[in-house]
CHARMM-style PDB file with segment names, atoms N, HN, CA, C and O in Angstrom:
ATOM      1  N   MET     1       0.860  -1.191  -0.204  1.00  0.00      PROA
ATOM      2  CA  MET     1      -0.188  -0.022  -0.034  1.00  0.00      PROA
ATOM      3  C   MET     1       0.951   1.212   0.049  1.00  0.00      PROA
ATOM      4  O   MET     1       1.836   1.245   0.904  1.00  0.00      PROA
ATOM      5  N   ASN     2       0.759   2.224  -1.008  1.00  0.00      PROA
ATOM      6  HN  ASN     2       0.040   2.197  -1.703  1.00  0.00      PROA
ATOM      7  CA  ASN     2       1.561   3.561  -0.701  1.00  0.00      PROA
ATOM      8  C   ASN     2       0.727   4.607   0.280  1.00  0.00      PROA
ATOM      9  O   ASN     2      -0.479   4.804   0.429  1.00  0.00      PROA
ATOM     10  N   GLN     3       1.747   5.109   0.799  1.00  0.00      PROA
ATOM     11  HN  GLN     3       2.727   4.949   0.678  1.00  0.00      PROA
ATOM     12  CA  GLN     3       1.344   6.158   1.871  1.00  0.00      PROA
ATOM     13  C   GLN     3       2.128   7.264   1.658  1.00  0.00      PROA
ATOM     14  O   GLN     3       3.337   7.230   1.426  1.00  0.00      PROA
ATOM     15  N   THR     4       1.292   8.457   1.753  1.00  0.00      PROA
ATOM     16  HN  THR     4       0.311   8.484   1.941  1.00  0.00      PROA
ATOM     17  CA  THR     4       2.207   9.836   1.350  1.00  0.00      PROA
ATOM     18  C   THR     4       2.355  10.431   2.600  1.00  0.00      PROA
ATOM     19  O   THR     4       1.379  10.672   3.310  1.00  0.00      PROA
ATOM     20  N   VAL     5       3.633  10.718   2.963  1.00  0.00      PROA
ATOM     21  HN  VAL     5       4.426  10.523   2.386  1.00  0.00      PROA
ATOM     22  CA  VAL     5       3.918  11.112   4.298  1.00  0.00      PROA
ATOM     23  C   VAL     5       4.488  12.577   3.826  1.00  0.00      PROA
ATOM     24  O   VAL     5       5.307  12.686   2.913  1.00  0.00      PROA
ATOM     25  N   ALA     6       3.913  13.780   4.618  1.00  0.00      PROA
ATOM     26  HN  ALA     6       3.248  13.692   5.360  1.00  0.00      PROA
ATOM     27  CA  ALA     6       4.401  14.975   4.308  1.00  0.00      PROA
ATOM     28  C   ALA     6       5.630  15.290   5.133  1.00  0.00      PROA
ATOM     29  O   ALA     6       5.845  14.947   6.296  1.00  0.00      PROA
ATOM     30  N   THR     7       6.476  16.076   4.243  1.00  0.00      PROA
ATOM     31  HN  THR     7       6.301  16.355   3.299  1.00  0.00      PROA
ATOM     32  CA  THR     7       7.904  16.092   5.021  1.00  0.00      PROA
ATOM     33  C   THR     7       8.374  17.745   5.023  1.00  0.00      PROA
ATOM     34  O   THR     7       8.490  18.467   4.033  1.00  0.00      PROA
ATOM     35  N   THR     8       8.528  17.984   5.985  1.00  0.00      PROA
ATOM     36  HN  THR     8       8.433  17.397   6.789  1.00  0.00      PROA
ATOM     37  CA  THR     8       9.000  19.527   5.814  1.00  0.00      PROA
ATOM     38  C   THR     8      10.401  19.785   5.995  1.00  0.00      PROA
ATOM     39  O   THR     8      11.021  19.066   6.778  1.00  0.00      PROA
ATOM     40  N   ILE     9      11.031  20.779   5.335  1.00  0.00      PROA
ATOM     41  HN  ILE     9      10.528  21.364   4.699  1.00  0.00      PROA
ATOM     42  CA  ILE     9      12.502  21.294   5.111  1.00  0.00      PROA
ATOM     43  C   ILE     9      12.363  22.728   5.658  1.00  0.00      PROA
ATOM     44  O   ILE     9      11.634  23.534   5.078  1.00  0.00      PROA
ATOM     45  N   ILE    10      12.945  23.005   6.593  1.00  0.00      PROA
ATOM     46  HN  ILE    10      13.537  22.351   7.063  1.00  0.00      PROA
ATOM     47  CA  ILE    10      13.196  24.510   7.079  1.00  0.00      PROA
ATOM     48  C   ILE    10      14.473  25.020   6.851  1.00  0.00      PROA
ATOM     49  O   ILE    10      15.306  24.861   7.743  1.00  0.00      PROA
ATOM     50  N   PRO    11      14.852  25.720   5.619  1.00  0.00      PROA
ATOM     51  CA  PRO    11      16.043  26.229   5.506  1.00  0.00      PROA
ATOM     52  C   PRO    11      16.402  27.360   6.317  1.00  0.00      PROA
ATOM     53  O   PRO    11      15.619  28.271   6.588  1.00  0.00      PROA
ATOM     54  N   CYS    12      17.622  27.289   6.707  1.00  0.00      PROA
ATOM     55  HN  CYS    12      18.257  26.549   6.487  1.00  0.00      PROA
ATOM     56  CA  CYS    12      18.461  28.181   7.963  1.00  0.00      PROA
ATOM     57  C   CYS    12      19.665  28.900   7.419  1.00  0.00      PROA
ATOM     58  O   CYS    12      20.822  28.639   7.750  1.00  0.00      PROA
ATOM     59  N   PRO    13      19.313  29.798   6.582  1.00  0.00      PROA
ATOM     60  CA  PRO    13      20.574  30.295   5.907  1.00  0.00      PROA
ATOM     61  C   PRO    13      21.234  31.427   7.152  1.00  0.00      PROA
ATOM     62  O   PRO    13      20.532  32.009   7.978  1.00  0.00      PROA
ATOM     63  N   ARG    14      22.584  31.539   7.045  1.00  0.00      PROA
ATOM     64  HN  ARG    14      23.155  31.066   6.374  1.00  0.00      PROA
ATOM     65  CA  ARG    14      22.972  32.458   7.984  1.00  0.00      PROA
ATOM     66  C   ARG    14      23.476  33.831   7.206  1.00  0.00      PROA
ATOM     67  O   ARG    14      23.598  33.601   6.002  1.00  0.00      PROA
ATOM     68  N   TYR    15      23.756  35.005   7.514  1.00  0.00      PROA
ATOM     69  HN  TYR    15      23.657  35.191   8.491  1.00  0.00      PROA
ATOM     70  CA  TYR    15      24.114  36.206   6.911  1.00  0.00      PROA
ATOM     71  C   TYR    15      25.096  36.587   7.466  1.00  0.00      PROA
ATOM     72  O   TYR    15      25.365  35.929   8.470  1.00  0.00      PROA
ATOM     73  N   ARG    16      25.883  37.533   7.195  1.00  0.00      PROA
ATOM     74  HN  ARG    16      25.664  38.068   6.380  1.00  0.00      PROA
ATOM     75  CA  ARG    16      26.970  38.450   7.642  1.00  0.00      PROA
ATOM     76  C   ARG    16      26.412  39.450   8.718  1.00  0.00      PROA
ATOM     77  O   ARG    16      26.972  39.772   9.766  1.00  0.00      PROA
ATOM     78  N   ASP    17      25.042  39.929   8.187  1.00  0.00      PROA
ATOM     79  HN  ASP    17      24.588  39.668   7.335  1.00  0.00      PROA
ATOM     80  CA  ASP    17      24.264  40.635   9.091  1.00  0.00      PROA
ATOM     81  C   ASP    17      22.689  40.542   8.624  1.00  0.00      PROA
ATOM     82  O   ASP    17      22.146  41.033   7.634  1.00  0.00      PROA
ATOM     83  N   ALA    18      22.182  39.787   9.623  1.00  0.00      PROA
ATOM     84  HN  ALA    18      22.623  39.388  10.427  1.00  0.00      PROA
ATOM     85  CA  ALA    18      20.795  39.280   9.143  1.00  0.00      PROA
ATOM     86  C   ALA    18      19.712  40.110   9.364  1.00  0.00      PROA
ATOM     87  O   ALA    18      18.549  39.705   9.388  1.00  0.00      PROA
ATOM     88  N   SER    19      20.170  41.652   9.581  1.00  0.00      PROA
ATOM     89  HN  SER    19      21.114  41.982   9.561  1.00  0.00      PROA
ATOM     90  CA  SER    19      19.268  42.652   9.713  1.00  0.00      PROA
ATOM     91  C   SER    19      18.411  42.881   8.457  1.00  0.00      PROA
ATOM     92  O   SER    19      17.200  42.661   8.454  1.00  0.00      PROA
ATOM     93  N   PRO    20      19.067  43.317   7.429  1.00  0.00      PROA
ATOM     94  CA  PRO    20      18.409  43.412   6.135  1.00  0.00      PROA
ATOM     95  C   PRO    20      17.834  42.272   5.647  1.00  0.00      PROA
ATOM     96  O   PRO    20      16.747  42.533   5.131  1.00  0.00      PROA
ATOM     97  N   PRO    21      18.156  40.978   5.594  1.00  0.00      PROA
ATOM     98  CA  PRO    21      17.191  40.007   4.941  1.00  0.00      PROA
ATOM     99  C   PRO    21      15.792  39.904   5.237  1.00  0.00      PROA
ATOM    100  O   PRO    21      15.013  39.955   4.285  1.00  0.00      PROA
ATOM    101  N   PRO    22      15.240  39.735   6.679  1.00  0.00      PROA
ATOM    102  CA  PRO    22      13.939  39.683   7.017  1.00  0.00      PROA
ATOM    103  C   PRO    22      13.158  40.702   6.298  1.00  0.00      PROA
ATOM    104  O   PRO    22      12.098  40.502   5.705  1.00  0.00      PROA
ATOM    105  N   ILE    23      13.916  42.038   6.436  1.00  0.00      PROA
ATOM    106  HN  ILE    23      14.777  42.201   6.918  1.00  0.00      PROA
ATOM    107  CA  ILE    23      12.869  43.238   6.047  1.00  0.00      PROA
ATOM    108  C   ILE    23      12.771  42.950   4.485  1.00  0.00      PROA
ATOM    109  O   ILE    23      11.646  43.076   4.003  1.00  0.00      PROA
ATOM    110  N   TRP    24      13.796  42.582   3.642  1.00  0.00      PROA
ATOM    111  HN  TRP    24      14.710  42.479   4.034  1.00  0.00      PROA
ATOM    112  CA  TRP    24      13.515  42.329   2.195  1.00  0.00      PROA
ATOM    113  C   TRP    24      12.480  41.252   2.026  1.00  0.00      PROA
ATOM    114  O   TRP    24      11.532  41.419   1.259  1.00  0.00      PROA
ATOM    115  N   LEU    25      12.628  40.229   2.675  1.00  0.00      PROA
ATOM    116  HN  LEU    25      13.398  40.093   3.298  1.00  0.00      PROA
ATOM    117  CA  LEU    25      11.842  38.940   2.525  1.00  0.00      PROA
ATOM    118  C   LEU    25      10.508  39.260   2.795  1.00  0.00      PROA
ATOM    119  O   LEU    25       9.626  38.637   2.204  1.00  0.00      PROA
ATOM    120  N   ILE    26      10.178  40.286   3.738  1.00  0.00      PROA
ATOM    121  HN  ILE    26      10.895  40.792   4.218  1.00  0.00      PROA
ATOM    122  CA  ILE    26       8.911  40.318   4.302  1.00  0.00      PROA
ATOM    123  C   ILE    26       8.323  41.193   3.254  1.00  0.00      PROA
ATOM    124  O   ILE    26       7.239  40.863   2.774  1.00  0.00      PROA
ATOM    125  N   GLY    27       9.026  42.463   2.777  1.00  0.00      PROA
ATOM    126  HN  GLY    27       9.907  42.731   3.168  1.00  0.00      PROA
ATOM    127  CA  GLY    27       8.455  43.291   1.750  1.00  0.00      PROA
ATOM    128  C   GLY    27       8.387  42.785   0.517  1.00  0.00      PROA
ATOM    129  O   GLY    27       7.413  43.183  -0.122  1.00  0.00      PROA
ATOM    130  N   ALA    28       9.145  41.991  -0.062  1.00  0.00      PROA
ATOM    131  HN  ALA    28       9.936  41.668   0.457  1.00  0.00      PROA
ATOM    132  CA  ALA    28       9.321  41.605  -1.616  1.00  0.00      PROA
ATOM    133  C   ALA    28       8.494  40.234  -1.715  1.00  0.00      PROA
ATOM    134  O   ALA    28       7.645  40.073  -2.592  1.00  0.00      PROA
ATOM    135  N   LEU    29       8.771  39.346  -0.840  1.00  0.00      PROA
ATOM    136  HN  LEU    29       9.460  39.477  -0.128  1.00  0.00      PROA
ATOM    137  CA  LEU    29       8.219  37.872  -1.207  1.00  0.00      PROA
ATOM    138  C   LEU    29       6.709  37.948  -0.333  1.00  0.00      PROA
ATOM    139  O   LEU    29       5.777  37.287  -0.790  1.00  0.00      PROA
ATOM    140  N   GLY    30       6.539  38.577   0.638  1.00  0.00      PROA
ATOM    141  HN  GLY    30       7.296  39.114   1.009  1.00  0.00      PROA
ATOM    142  CA  GLY    30       5.285  38.546   1.504  1.00  0.00      PROA
ATOM    143  C   GLY    30       5.501  37.592   2.652  1.00  0.00      PROA
ATOM    144  O   GLY    30       4.532  37.035   3.168  1.00  0.00      PROA
ATOM    145  N   PHE    31       6.508  37.419   2.997  1.00  0.00      PROA
ATOM    146  HN  PHE    31       7.295  37.871   2.578  1.00  0.00      PROA
ATOM    147  CA  PHE    31       6.906  36.383   4.445  1.00  0.00      PROA
ATOM    148  C   PHE    31       6.182  37.222   5.540  1.00  0.00      PROA
ATOM    149  O   PHE    31       5.880  38.393   5.306  1.00  0.00      PROA
ATOM    150  N   GLU    32       5.937  36.702   6.589  1.00  0.00      PROA
ATOM    151  HN  GLU    32       6.183  35.752   6.779  1.00  0.00      PROA
ATOM    152  CA  GLU    32       5.613  37.164   7.686  1.00  0.00      PROA
ATOM    153  C   GLU    32       6.458  36.663   8.962  1.00  0.00      PROA
ATOM    154  O   GLU    32       6.891  35.550   9.261  1.00  0.00      PROA
ATOM    155  N   LYS    33       6.522  37.902   9.589  1.00  0.00      PROA
ATOM    156  HN  LYS    33       6.170  38.806   9.345  1.00  0.00      PROA
ATOM    157  CA  LYS    33       7.650  38.119  10.683  1.00  0.00      PROA
ATOM    158  C   LYS    33       7.051  37.293  11.880  1.00  0.00      PROA
ATOM    159  O   LYS    33       5.882  37.523  12.189  1.00  0.00      PROA
ATOM    160  N   CYS    34       7.787  36.320  12.597  1.00  0.00      PROA
ATOM    161  HN  CYS    34       8.737  36.133  12.347  1.00  0.00      PROA
ATOM    162  CA  CYS    34       7.513  35.641  13.809  1.00  0.00      PROA
ATOM    163  C   CYS    34       8.483  36.138  14.731  1.00  0.00      PROA
ATOM    164  O   CYS    34       9.061  37.201  14.502  1.00  0.00      PROA
ATOM    165  N   PRO    35       8.744  35.365  15.898  1.00  0.00      PROA
ATOM    166  CA  PRO    35       9.822  35.986  16.625  1.00  0.00      PROA
ATOM    167  C   PRO    35      11.378  36.309  16.129  1.00  0.00      PROA
ATOM    168  O   PRO    35      12.098  35.649  15.380  1.00  0.00      PROA
ATOM    169  N   VAL    36      11.576  37.274  16.658  1.00  0.00      PROA
ATOM    170  HN  VAL    36      10.991  37.811  17.266  1.00  0.00      PROA
ATOM    171  CA  VAL    36      13.181  37.657  16.091  1.00  0.00      PROA
ATOM    172  C   VAL    36      13.869  38.056  17.576  1.00  0.00      PROA
ATOM    173  O   VAL    36      13.520  38.888  18.413  1.00  0.00      PROA
ATOM    174  N   HSD    37      14.830  37.250  17.552  1.00  0.00      PROA
ATOM    175  HN  HSD    37      15.114  36.574  16.872  1.00  0.00      PROA
ATOM    176  CA  HSD    37      15.645  37.479  18.744  1.00  0.00      PROA
ATOM    177  C   HSD    37      17.104  38.197  18.330  1.00  0.00      PROA
ATOM    178  O   HSD    37      17.873  37.846  17.435  1.00  0.00      PROA
ATOM    179  N   LEU    38      17.233  39.279  19.238  1.00  0.00      PROA
ATOM    180  HN  LEU    38      16.608  39.564  19.965  1.00  0.00      PROA
ATOM    181  CA  LEU    38      18.478  39.877  19.043  1.00  0.00      PROA
ATOM    182  C   LEU    38      19.404  39.871  19.954  1.00  0.00      PROA
ATOM    183  O   LEU    38      19.244  39.777  21.171  1.00  0.00      PROA
ATOM    184  N   ALA    39      20.641  40.000  19.205  1.00  0.00      PROA
ATOM    185  HN  ALA    39      20.771  40.077  18.216  1.00  0.00      PROA
ATOM    186  CA  ALA    39      21.891  40.020  20.102  1.00  0.00      PROA
ATOM    187  C   ALA    39      22.486  41.466  20.320  1.00  0.00      PROA
ATOM    188  O   ALA    39      22.104  42.402  19.617  1.00  0.00      PROA
ATOM    189  N   PRO    40      23.413  41.622  21.295  1.00  0.00      PROA
ATOM    190  CA  PRO    40      24.135  42.857  21.513  1.00  0.00      PROA
ATOM    191  C   PRO    40      24.321  43.638  19.916  1.00  0.00      PROA
ATOM    192  O   PRO    40      24.586  43.051  18.867  1.00  0.00      PROA
ATOM    193  N   HSD    41      24.108  45.036  20.089  1.00  0.00      PROA
ATOM    194  HN  HSD    41      23.893  45.512  20.941  1.00  0.00      PROA
ATOM    195  CA  HSD    41      24.245  45.819  18.601  1.00  0.00      PROA
ATOM    196  C   HSD    41      23.173  45.537  17.796  1.00  0.00      PROA
ATOM    197  O   HSD    41      23.198  45.714  16.578  1.00  0.00      PROA
ATOM    198  N   ASN    42      21.999  45.003  18.553  1.00  0.00      PROA
ATOM    199  HN  ASN    42      21.979  44.859  19.543  1.00  0.00      PROA
ATOM    200  CA  ASN    42      20.662  45.021  17.692  1.00  0.00      PROA
ATOM    201  C   ASN    42      21.035  43.761  16.300  1.00  0.00      PROA
ATOM    202  O   ASN    42      20.280  43.745  15.328  1.00  0.00      PROA
ATOM    203  N   THR    43      21.858  43.093  16.348  1.00  0.00      PROA
ATOM    204  HN  THR    43      22.471  43.106  17.137  1.00  0.00      PROA
ATOM    205  CA  THR    43      22.075  42.254  15.431  1.00  0.00      PROA
ATOM    206  C   THR    43      21.029  41.000  15.495  1.00  0.00      PROA
ATOM    207  O   THR    43      20.607  40.526  16.550  1.00  0.00      PROA
ATOM    208  N   VAL    44      20.692  40.552  14.216  1.00  0.00      PROA
ATOM    209  HN  VAL    44      21.036  40.937  13.359  1.00  0.00      PROA
ATOM    210  CA  VAL    44      19.496  39.368  14.597  1.00  0.00      PROA
ATOM    211  C   VAL    44      20.397  38.059  14.786  1.00  0.00      PROA
ATOM    212  O   VAL    44      21.167  37.557  13.967  1.00  0.00      PROA
ATOM    213  N   MET    45      20.114  37.669  16.003  1.00  0.00      PROA
ATOM    214  HN  MET    45      19.489  38.077  16.669  1.00  0.00      PROA
ATOM    215  CA  MET    45      20.538  36.256  16.368  1.00  0.00      PROA
ATOM    216  C   MET    45      19.800  35.303  15.757  1.00  0.00      PROA
ATOM    217  O   MET    45      20.305  34.527  14.947  1.00  0.00      PROA
ATOM    218  N   HSD    46      18.518  35.277  16.095  1.00  0.00      PROA
ATOM    219  HN  HSD    46      18.108  35.908  16.753  1.00  0.00      PROA
ATOM    220  CA  HSD    46      17.691  34.217  15.272  1.00  0.00      PROA
ATOM    221  C   HSD    46      16.549  34.888  14.929  1.00  0.00      PROA
ATOM    222  O   HSD    46      16.029  35.693  15.702  1.00  0.00      PROA
ATOM    223  N   ALA    47      15.993  34.572  13.569  1.00  0.00      PROA
ATOM    224  HN  ALA    47      16.415  33.918  12.942  1.00  0.00      PROA
ATOM    225  CA  ALA    47      14.376  35.078  13.167  1.00  0.00      PROA
ATOM    226  C   ALA    47      13.727  33.910  12.517  1.00  0.00      PROA
ATOM    227  O   ALA    47      14.282  33.041  11.845  1.00  0.00      PROA
ATOM    228  N   GLU    48      12.544  34.012  12.800  1.00  0.00      PROA
ATOM    229  HN  GLU    48      12.092  34.717  13.346  1.00  0.00      PROA
ATOM    230  CA  GLU    48      11.796  33.095  12.016  1.00  0.00      PROA
ATOM    231  C   GLU    48      10.716  33.829  11.075  1.00  0.00      PROA
ATOM    232  O   GLU    48       9.979  34.686  11.562  1.00  0.00      PROA
ATOM    233  N   LEU    49      10.641  33.482   9.749  1.00  0.00      PROA
ATOM    234  HN  LEU    49      11.239  32.786   9.353  1.00  0.00      PROA
ATOM    235  CA  LEU    49       9.590  34.057   8.910  1.00  0.00      PROA
ATOM    236  C   LEU    49       8.634  32.991   8.207  1.00  0.00      PROA
ATOM    237  O   LEU    49       9.114  31.918   7.843  1.00  0.00      PROA
ATOM    238  N   THR    50       7.436  33.249   8.034  1.00  0.00      PROA
ATOM    239  HN  THR    50       7.046  34.121   8.329  1.00  0.00      PROA
ATOM    240  CA  THR    50       6.642  32.313   7.573  1.00  0.00      PROA
ATOM    241  C   THR    50       6.064  32.460   6.303  1.00  0.00      PROA
ATOM    242  O   THR    50       5.969  33.621   5.906  1.00  0.00      PROA
ATOM    243  N   PHE    51       5.634  31.518   5.530  1.00  0.00      PROA
ATOM    244  HN  PHE    51       5.712  30.575   5.853  1.00  0.00      PROA
ATOM    245  CA  PHE    51       5.101  32.002   4.309  1.00  0.00      PROA
ATOM    246  C   PHE    51       3.822  30.867   4.111  1.00  0.00      PROA
ATOM    247  O   PHE    51       4.194  29.710   3.916  1.00  0.00      PROA
ATOM    248  N   GLY    52       2.605  31.075   4.142  1.00  0.00      PROA
ATOM    249  HN  GLY    52       2.303  32.015   4.301  1.00  0.00      PROA
ATOM    250  CA  GLY    52       1.848  29.953   4.292  1.00  0.00      PROA
ATOM    251  C   GLY    52       1.933  28.747   5.404  1.00  0.00      PROA
ATOM    252  O   GLY    52       1.603  28.944   6.573  1.00  0.00      PROA
ATOM    253  N   SER    53       2.239  27.930   5.095  1.00  0.00      PROA
ATOM    254  HN  SER    53       2.507  27.770   4.145  1.00  0.00      PROA
ATOM    255  CA  SER    53       2.647  26.671   6.167  1.00  0.00      PROA
ATOM    256  C   SER    53       4.170  26.491   6.124  1.00  0.00      PROA
ATOM    257  O   SER    53       4.748  25.738   6.907  1.00  0.00      PROA
ATOM    258  N   GLY    54       4.842  27.260   5.117  1.00  0.00      PROA
ATOM    259  HN  GLY    54       4.372  27.873   4.481  1.00  0.00      PROA
ATOM    260  CA  GLY    54       6.400  27.082   5.325  1.00  0.00      PROA
ATOM    261  C   GLY    54       6.763  27.995   6.111  1.00  0.00      PROA
ATOM    262  O   GLY    54       6.000  28.754   6.709  1.00  0.00      PROA
ATOM    263  N   MET    55       8.207  27.985   6.178  1.00  0.00      PROA
ATOM    264  HN  MET    55       8.827  27.368   5.692  1.00  0.00      PROA
ATOM    265  CA  MET    55       8.929  28.674   7.471  1.00  0.00      PROA
ATOM    266  C   MET    55      10.408  28.700   6.852  1.00  0.00      PROA
ATOM    267  O   MET    55      10.883  27.824   6.129  1.00  0.00      PROA
ATOM    268  N   ILE    56      11.044  29.883   7.279  1.00  0.00      PROA
ATOM    269  HN  ILE    56      10.658  30.595   7.866  1.00  0.00      PROA
ATOM    270  CA  ILE    56      12.624  29.684   7.179  1.00  0.00      PROA
ATOM    271  C   ILE    56      13.110  30.465   8.382  1.00  0.00      PROA
ATOM    272  O   ILE    56      12.552  31.484   8.790  1.00  0.00      PROA
ATOM    273  N   LYS    57      13.991  30.019   8.823  1.00  0.00      PROA
ATOM    274  HN  LYS    57      14.444  29.191   8.492  1.00  0.00      PROA
ATOM    275  CA  LYS    57      14.924  30.356   9.857  1.00  0.00      PROA
ATOM    276  C   LYS    57      16.307  31.288   9.494  1.00  0.00      PROA
ATOM    277  O   LYS    57      16.912  30.946   8.479  1.00  0.00      PROA
ATOM    278  N   LEU    58      16.709  32.161  10.076  1.00  0.00      PROA
ATOM    279  HN  LEU    58      16.217  32.440  10.902  1.00  0.00      PROA
ATOM    280  CA  LEU    58      17.969  32.986   9.559  1.00  0.00      PROA
ATOM    281  C   LEU    58      18.527  33.420  10.888  1.00  0.00      PROA
ATOM    282  O   LEU    58      17.932  33.415  11.965  1.00  0.00      PROA
ATOM    283  N   GLY    59      19.553  33.731  10.684  1.00  0.00      PROA
ATOM    284  HN  GLY    59      20.037  33.735   9.809  1.00  0.00      PROA
ATOM    285  CA  GLY    59      20.571  34.411  11.796  1.00  0.00      PROA
ATOM    286  C   GLY    59      21.746  35.008  11.082  1.00  0.00      PROA
ATOM    287  O   GLY    59      22.083  34.897   9.903  1.00  0.00      PROA
ATOM    288  N   SER    60      22.341  35.727  12.165  1.00  0.00      PROA
ATOM    289  HN  SER    60      22.068  35.817  13.123  1.00  0.00      PROA
ATOM    290  CA  SER    60      23.787  36.513  11.975  1.00  0.00      PROA
ATOM    291  C   SER    60      24.859  35.393  12.058  1.00  0.00      PROA
ATOM    292  O   SER    60      24.610  34.352  12.665  1.00  0.00      PROA
ATOM    293  N   VAL    61      26.006  35.599  11.470  1.00  0.00      PROA
ATOM    294  HN  VAL    61      26.208  36.445  10.977  1.00  0.00      PROA
ATOM    295  CA  VAL    61      27.078  34.463  11.736  1.00  0.00      PROA
ATOM    296  C   VAL    61      27.613  35.141  13.128  1.00  0.00      PROA
ATOM    297  O   VAL    61      27.559  36.343  13.387  1.00  0.00      PROA
ATOM    298  N   PRO    62      28.179  34.031  14.028  1.00  0.00      PROA
ATOM    299  CA  PRO    62      28.322  34.681  15.285  1.00  0.00      PROA
ATOM    300  C   PRO    62      29.965  35.162  15.225  1.00  0.00      PROA
ATOM    301  O   PRO    62      30.778  34.515  14.564  1.00  0.00      PROA
ATOM    302  N   GLY    63      30.262  36.117  15.834  1.00  0.00      PROA
ATOM    303  HN  GLY    63      29.601  36.642  16.371  1.00  0.00      PROA
ATOM    304  CA  GLY    63      31.440  36.621  15.657  1.00  0.00      PROA
ATOM    305  C   GLY    63      31.962  37.723  14.507  1.00  0.00      PROA
ATOM    306  O   GLY    63      31.054  38.134  13.785  1.00  0.00      PROA
ATOM    307  N   GLN    64      32.854  38.079  14.326  1.00  0.00      PROA
ATOM    308  HN  GLN    64      33.592  37.745  14.912  1.00  0.00      PROA
ATOM    309  CA  GLN    64      33.227  38.918  12.954  1.00  0.00      PROA
ATOM    310  C   GLN    64      34.452  38.359  12.419  1.00  0.00      PROA
ATOM    311  O   GLN    64      35.106  37.625  13.160  1.00  0.00      PROA
ATOM    312  N   GLY    65      34.916  38.627  11.086  1.00  0.00      PROA
ATOM    313  HN  GLY    65      34.385  39.224  10.484  1.00  0.00      PROA
ATOM    314  CA  GLY    65      35.895  38.160  10.856  1.00  0.00      PROA
ATOM    315  C   GLY    65      36.124  36.771  10.089  1.00  0.00      PROA
ATOM    316  O   GLY    65      35.132  36.071   9.880  1.00  0.00      PROA
ATOM    317  N   GLY    66      37.418  36.329   9.651  1.00  0.00      PROA
ATOM    318  HN  GLY    66      38.223  36.897   9.821  1.00  0.00      PROA
ATOM    319  CA  GLY    66      37.287  34.951   9.136  1.00  0.00      PROA
ATOM    320  C   GLY    66      37.634  33.707  10.266  1.00  0.00      PROA
ATOM    321  O   GLY    66      37.927  32.590   9.838  1.00  0.00      PROA
ATOM    322  N   SER    67      37.586  33.952  11.587  1.00  0.00      PROA
ATOM    323  HN  SER    67      37.348  34.860  11.934  1.00  0.00      PROA
ATOM    324  CA  SER    67      37.649  32.981  12.574  1.00  0.00      PROA
ATOM    325  C   SER    67      36.770  32.133  12.668  1.00  0.00      PROA
ATOM    326  O   SER    67      37.017  31.024  13.142  1.00  0.00      PROA
ATOM    327  N   SER    68      35.458  32.510  12.199  1.00  0.00      PROA
ATOM    328  HN  SER    68      35.256  33.411  11.814  1.00  0.00      PROA
ATOM    329  CA  SER    68      34.123  31.879  12.446  1.00  0.00      PROA
ATOM    330  C   SER    68      34.119  30.507  11.392  1.00  0.00      PROA
ATOM    331  O   SER    68      34.624  30.634  10.276  1.00  0.00      PROA
ATOM    332  N   PRO    69      33.651  29.481  11.724  1.00  0.00      PROA
ATOM    333  CA  PRO    69      33.402  28.425  10.914  1.00  0.00      PROA
ATOM    334  C   PRO    69      32.472  28.635   9.847  1.00  0.00      PROA
ATOM    335  O   PRO    69      32.313  27.916   8.860  1.00  0.00      PROA
ATOM    336  N   TYR    70      31.889  29.669  10.138  1.00  0.00      PROA
ATOM    337  HN  TYR    70      32.018  30.252  10.940  1.00  0.00      PROA
ATOM    338  CA  TYR    70      30.571  30.161   9.149  1.00  0.00      PROA
ATOM    339  C   TYR    70      31.036  31.077   8.078  1.00  0.00      PROA
ATOM    340  O   TYR    70      30.337  31.409   7.121  1.00  0.00      PROA
ATOM    341  N   SER    71      32.307  31.483   8.300  1.00  0.00      PROA
ATOM    342  HN  SER    71      32.875  31.213   9.077  1.00  0.00      PROA
ATOM    343  CA  SER    71      32.611  32.834   7.404  1.00  0.00      PROA
ATOM    344  C   SER    71      32.438  32.354   5.796  1.00  0.00      PROA
ATOM    345  O   SER    71      31.810  32.986   4.947  1.00  0.00      PROA
ATOM    346  N   ALA    72      33.173  31.037   5.583  1.00  0.00      PROA
ATOM    347  HN  ALA    72      33.683  30.524   6.273  1.00  0.00      PROA
ATOM    348  CA  ALA    72      33.046  30.890   4.103  1.00  0.00      PROA
ATOM    349  C   ALA    72      31.352  30.389   3.732  1.00  0.00      PROA
ATOM    350  O   ALA    72      31.078  30.234   2.542  1.00  0.00      PROA
ATOM    351  N   LEU    73      30.407  30.182   4.645  1.00  0.00      PROA
ATOM    352  HN  LEU    73      30.629  30.309   5.612  1.00  0.00      PROA
ATOM    353  CA  LEU    73      29.421  30.032   4.173  1.00  0.00      PROA
ATOM    354  C   LEU    73      28.199  30.926   4.387  1.00  0.00      PROA
ATOM    355  O   LEU    73      27.045  30.517   4.258  1.00  0.00      PROA
ATOM    356  N   CYS    74      28.503  32.069   4.696  1.00  0.00      PROA
ATOM    357  HN  CYS    74      29.440  32.402   4.801  1.00  0.00      PROA
ATOM    358  CA  CYS    74      27.523  32.913   4.988  1.00  0.00      PROA
ATOM    359  C   CYS    74      27.155  33.755   3.653  1.00  0.00      PROA
ATOM    360  O   CYS    74      27.897  33.823   2.674  1.00  0.00      PROA
ATOM    361  N   LEU    75      26.060  34.302   3.752  1.00  0.00      PROA
ATOM    362  HN  LEU    75      25.457  34.247   4.548  1.00  0.00      PROA
ATOM    363  CA  LEU    75      25.484  35.245   2.076  1.00  0.00      PROA
ATOM    364  C   LEU    75      25.866  36.658   2.643  1.00  0.00      PROA
ATOM    365  OT1 LEU    75      25.696  37.665   1.955  1.00  0.00      PROA
TER     366      LEU     75
END
């Protein structure tokens, strides 16, 4: 018997500074802002944006400079 199972994938991109991306995603694509948790200096530590039943989570890369393991991966 074939069963269909719904699978949800939640992308979690990291940005050098995640402050502008949530605003752009909300204004341009229609995402809705859920909890946004700020780190010192008003840097976005963690944000959740929803679009219908989908979600994207994003945040800023911890620390500055090339010492972070995320440095090469961030947008």
